[in-house]
C-alpha positions as CSV (number, residue, x, y, z in Angstrom):
1,M,39.3,-156.6,-39.4
2,R,40.3,-159.8,-38.2
3,I,43.6,-161.2,-38.6
4,S,45.2,-164.7,-38.6
5,I,48.9,-166.5,-39.4
6,D,48.9,-169.7,-40.9
7,S,51.0,-171.5,-38.9
8,D,51.7,-174.5,-41.1
9,I,52.9,-171.6,-43.9
10,C,55.0,-169.6,-41.5
11,I,58.8,-169.5,-41.4
12,G,59.6,-167.2,-38.6
13,S,61.0,-164.2,-40.3
14,G,59.8,-161.9,-37.8
15,Q,59.0,-159.3,-40.2
16,C,55.0,-159.3,-39.0
17,A,56.5,-158.4,-34.9
18,L,59.5,-155.8,-37.0
19,T,56.6,-154.0,-38.6
20,A,53.6,-154.0,-36.5
21,P,54.6,-154.7,-32.8
22,G,51.4,-154.1,-31.5
23,V,49.5,-156.7,-33.1
24,F,52.3,-159.6,-33.9
25,T,54.9,-161.2,-31.8
26,Q,56.9,-164.2,-32.3
27,D,56.3,-167.2,-30.2
28,D,59.3,-169.3,-28.0
29,D,60.0,-171.5,-31.6
30,G,60.6,-167.8,-33.3
31,F,57.0,-168.5,-35.5
32,G,54.8,-165.1,-36.0
33,D,51.7,-165.4,-33.7
34,V,49.0,-162.5,-33.3
35,L,48.9,-160.9,-29.6
36,P,46.2,-162.4,-27.4
37,G,44.0,-159.8,-27.8
38,R,44.8,-158.2,-30.8
39,E,43.2,-160.6,-33.8
40,D,41.1,-157.0,-34.5
41,G,44.2,-155.1,-35.5
42,A,44.0,-153.2,-32.6
43,G,43.6,-149.9,-34.6
44,E,47.5,-150.8,-36.0
45,P,47.6,-148.8,-39.3
46,L,50.8,-150.9,-40.5
47,V,48.8,-154.8,-40.1
48,R,48.1,-154.8,-43.6
49,E,51.8,-153.7,-44.5
50,A,53.2,-156.8,-42.2
51,A,50.6,-158.8,-44.0
52,R,52.6,-157.6,-47.6
53,A,56.2,-157.8,-45.9
54,C,55.7,-161.6,-45.2
55,P,57.9,-163.6,-47.7
56,V,55.4,-166.5,-47.6
57,Q,52.3,-164.5,-47.4
58,A,51.2,-166.8,-44.1
59,I,49.2,-163.8,-43.1
60,T,45.7,-163.1,-43.4
61,V,43.7,-160.1,-43.2
62,E,39.8,-159.9,-43.4
63,G,37.6,-156.8,-43.4
64,D,38.2,-153.1,-43.0
C-alpha cells in the first residue's frame, strides 16, 4: 500500500488525522500529512476509511 496527500487539494479538515492518527497528522499550517515512515499504511486498518472521510478527496491509497 502507498499513501499520499495532494497538498494542493487539502483544506485541512483533519478527518484523516482523527480517523487514522497512527498514519496521518496535521502540519504546522493545519494541513494533512502522512507521518514519516508510515507511507505504507503501517498496517492501520482505518487508512481507507480516512481517505473516504476526506471531504475533498485529497488522499490517495494505492495497492493492497
